[in-house]
C-alpha positions in Angstrom: 30.5 -74.2 102.7 31.6 -70.7 103.6 33.9 -70.7 106.6 36.1 -73.5 108.0 34.6 -76.2 105.7 35.6 -74.3 102.6 39.1 -73.5 104.0 39.6 -77.3 104.6 38.5 -78.1 101.0 40.7 -75.4 99.6 43.7 -76.6 101.6 43.1 -80.2 100.4 42.7 -79.0 96.9 45.9 -76.9 97.1 47.9 -79.8 98.5 46.6 -82.1 95.8 46.9 -79.6 93.0 43.2 -80.1 92.3 40.4 -78.0 90.9 37.3 -77.3 93.1 34.3 -78.2 91.0 30.8 -77.1 92.1 28.1 -79.2 90.4 24.4 -78.4 90.1 21.4 -79.2 87.9 18.5 -77.2 86.6 16.0 -77.4 83.7 13.5 -75.4 81.7 10.3 -76.2 79.9 8.5 -74.2 77.2 6.8 -72.0 79.8 9.2 -69.1 80.3 10.1 -67.6 83.7 8.0 -64.5 84.5 9.7 -61.2 84.7 8.8 -57.5 84.8 8.8 -55.6 81.5 7.7 -52.3 80.0 4.3 -51.9 78.5 1.7 -49.2 77.6 -0.3 -48.0 80.6 -3.4 -50.1 81.0 -2.2 -52.7 78.5 -0.6 -55.7 80.2 1.9 -57.4 77.9 0.9 -60.9 77.0 3.3 -63.7 76.1 1.8 -66.6 74.2 3.1 -70.0 75.2 2.3 -73.5 74.0 -0.8 -74.9 75.8 0.8 -78.2 76.4 4.1 -78.8 78.2 5.8 -80.7 75.4 9.3 -81.3 76.6 12.0 -80.0 78.8 15.7 -79.2 78.7 17.8 -80.5 81.6 21.2 -78.9 82.3 24.1 -80.0 84.5 26.7 -77.4 85.1 30.2 -77.5 86.6 31.7 -74.3 88.0 35.4 -75.0 88.2 37.8 -73.0 90.4 41.5 -73.1 91.0 43.7 -70.2 92.3 45.9 -68.9 89.5 43.6 -70.3 86.8 40.7 -68.9 84.8 37.4 -70.0 86.3 35.7 -72.4 83.9 32.1 -73.4 83.2 31.5 -76.9 81.8 28.0 -78.0 81.1 25.9 -80.7 79.3 22.2 -80.7 78.3 19.6 -83.4 77.8 16.5 -82.6 75.7 13.4 -84.4 76.6 10.7 -84.4 73.9 8.1 -86.3 75.8 8.7 -89.5 73.8 8.4 -93.0 75.3 11.7 -94.4 76.7 13.4 -91.1 76.3 15.5 -90.0 79.4 13.9 -87.1 81.2 17.1 -86.0 82.9 20.6 -86.9 84.1 21.3 -90.4 85.5 24.5 -91.5 87.3 26.2 -92.5 84.1 25.6 -89.1 82.6 27.3 -87.5 85.6 30.1 -90.0 85.4 30.7 -89.0 81.7 30.5 -85.3 82.6 33.1 -85.6 85.4 35.4 -87.6 83.1 35.2 -84.9 80.5 35.9 -82.2 83.2 38.9 -84.2 84.4 40.3 -84.3 80.8 39.6 -80.7 80.0 41.0 -79.4 83.3 44.0 -81.7 83.0 44.2 -82.4 86.7 42.5 -84.0 89.7 39.1 -82.6 90.7 37.2 -82.2 94.0 33.5 -82.2 93.3 31.0 -80.5 95.7 27.4 -81.3 95.0 24.0 -82.0 96.7 22.3 -85.3 97.6 20.5 -85.8 94.3 19.6 -89.6 94.0 21.9 -89.9 91.0 24.8 -88.5 93.0 24.5 -90.9 95.9 23.4 -94.1 94.1 25.4 -97.3 94.6 26.7 -97.3 91.0 27.8 -93.7 91.3 29.6 -94.3 94.6 31.3 -97.4 93.2 32.4 -95.4 90.1 33.8 -92.6 92.3 35.7 -95.0 94.5 37.4 -96.6 91.5 38.7 -93.1 90.5 40.2 -92.1 93.8 43.5 -91.2 92.1 41.9 -88.1 90.5 38.5 -87.6 92.1 37.2 -86.6 95.5 33.6 -85.8 96.3 32.0 -83.7 99.0 28.3 -83.5 99.7 26.5 -80.3 100.6 23.9 -80.4 103.5 20.4 -81.6 102.6 19.1 -78.2 101.4 21.7 -75.4 101.1 21.4 -73.7 97.7 23.1 -70.6 99.2 26.3 -72.6 99.6 26.6 -73.6 96.0 27.8 -70.8 93.6 26.6 -72.9 90.6 23.1 -71.7 91.6 24.2 -68.3 90.1 24.4 -69.9 86.7 20.7 -70.7 86.7 19.6 -67.3 88.1 21.6 -65.5 85.4 20.3 -67.9 82.7 16.7 -67.5 83.6 17.1 -63.8 83.6 18.0 -64.0 79.9 14.7 -65.7 79.0 12.1 -63.8 81.0 8.8 -63.7 79.1 10.4 -65.3 76.1 8.4 -67.8 74.2 10.0 -70.3 71.8 8.4 -72.7 69.4 9.5 -76.2 70.3 11.9 -77.7 72.8 14.7 -78.0 70.3 14.6 -74.3 69.8 14.7 -73.8 73.6 17.8 -76.1 73.8 19.6 -74.0 71.2 18.7 -70.8 73.0 19.9 -72.0 76.4 23.1 -73.4 74.9 23.8 -70.1 73.3 23.5 -68.2 76.6 25.6 -70.8 78.4 28.3 -70.6 75.7 28.5 -66.8 76.2 28.8 -67.3 80.0 31.8 -69.6 79.4 33.7 -66.6 78.1 32.8 -64.3 81.0 35.2 -65.3 83.8 34.3 -62.1 85.7 30.7 -63.2 85.9 31.6 -66.7 87.0 33.9 -65.2 89.7 30.9 -63.2 90.9 28.9 -66.3 91.5 31.8 -67.6 93.6 32.1 -64.4 95.6 28.4 -64.5 96.3 28.9 -67.4 98.8 32.0 -65.7 100.4 34.6 -68.0 98.8 37.9 -66.3 98.0 39.8 -67.4 94.9 43.1 -66.7 96.7 45.2 -69.7 98.1 44.3 -70.6 101.6 
């Protein structure tokens, strides 16, 4: 996205008065990310985690950018407990609801940039997007280009907060992740750093 493609998106967004919204998804189970920590010499720190992978928290995040406005983070989570008939992650209808909420919160048209996740490109999702052409445009990233989506920075920062941290139960994990995401929402400088990482300027084109 860095380079002429981003300039084109920015110009279209500026002419339309729209927000540029980077969308991405991630998730976390009860086995925490591994990270370095301090410990006594010769005594490797041990983190006790549940023996069974009972559940997962899926997260969909929107990093919302518009010159002259505070950068926003909008997110939703789905907690999967491993129960029968329980959704394991986000479907097209969940993304539709998230984008609708973003449109209402941002109070203006939005231009979404996301990857080729099946839920993003399904026939129902495409039909839903077409029916909302008065406030929604969608651009797809190349097949695999995480370095072009600043929303990836959200997950890197979030996982850095839970290195080697064990929790008891997926509901407790969901509360912990939401707490960190909530703090991130009030750190526009941090969100802007994610955007700067891909070389995207917040100034008008």
